[in-house]
N, C-alpha and C positions, 0 to 999 in steps of 0.2 A: 586942519592938520596936514603935516607934510606927507607927501605920497612918493617917497623916494624908495629905491630898492632896499636900502638898509632898514627903513622903517617897516617895509613889507616883510622882510626876512625876520625881523624881531617879532612881528605879530605872528608869523608862522611858527616860530620857535615857542612863543608863549602858548599858542593853541596846542602844540605838540606836548608841551610840559603839562598842560592841564589834562590831556587825555592819555598820557603815558602811564605805564604800570609801575608798581613799586620797585621792581627789579631794575628798570632803566634809570629810575631816580637815584638809586643807591650805587649804581655802577661807576659813575664818574668820580665821586669822592673816594670810593674804594680803590680805584686805579691810581688816583693821585696819592693817597696815603701809602700804598704799596710801592709806588715809584719813588716817593721820598725816602722811604726806609731802605730800598735797594740802593739808591744813589748815595745815601749817607754811609751805608755799609761798605760799598765798593770804594767810595772816597776815602774811608778810614784805612782800608787795606792798602790803597795806593799811597796814602800819606805815610804809613808806617814803613812801606818798602822804598820810599824815596830817601834822598839825603836828608839827614836830620837838620832842623832849623837851629839857629844859634841858641845855645843854652841847652839843647836836647841831645847833643852828640854822645853823651855818656849814658843815656837812658837805654834800657833793654827793651827788646821787641816782645810784645805779649805772645804767649804760647799759641793762641788761636790764629795768629796772622801767618800765612804761609811764606816761606822763603822764596824769593824770585831771583833767579840767576841772571846776570847781565849777559848779553850776547853782542857779538861784533857787528851784526847787522839786524838791529831790532826792527821787527815788523816785516822783514823780507824773507824770513825762513832760512834754509840752508843755502849758502852761496854755491 
């Protein structure tokens, strides 16, 4: 069998997975699901606040999406 650092690392991770507790095993999928939900929610807010795509110009913004005002220096704060 190959004895490379990657194979050794994989073997170490496999041993750690066998001896880990239930909390550690559920933590990664939970974080991934919550991250996906947060990214989808924030992306939706950003999309609704952006310029409307072709064909969507006359659509109304949903009530739950906050209104974001444009600034002269975005990201720079007050000049």
